C-alpha positions in Angstrom: 7.5 -28.9 0.7 6.9 -27.9 4.3 4.2 -25.4 5.3 6.6 -22.6 5.9 8.2 -23.0 2.4 4.7 -23.1 0.8 3.6 -20.0 2.6 6.8 -18.2 1.6 6.3 -19.3 -2.1 2.7 -18.1 -2.1 3.8 -14.7 -0.6 6.4 -14.3 -3.3 4.0 -15.2 -6.1 1.4 -12.8 -4.7 4.0 -10.0 -4.5 5.0 -10.6 -8.1 1.3 -10.5 -9.3 0.7 -7.3 -7.4 3.8 -5.7 -9.0 2.6 -6.9 -12.4 -0.8 -5.4 -11.9 0.7 -2.1 -10.8 2.8 -2.0 -14.0 -0.2 -2.8 -16.1 -2.2 0.1 -14.6 0.7 2.5 -15.1 1.0 1.5 -18.8 -2.7 1.9 -19.3 -2.5 5.4 -17.9 0.3 6.3 -20.4 
């Protein structure tokens, strides 16, 4: 995989992790 593809994949994974963490915090508040 080229560098651009790898960077794009990492960015997507990081975005998914961030969304998951936000959902976790929301559920902890409830």
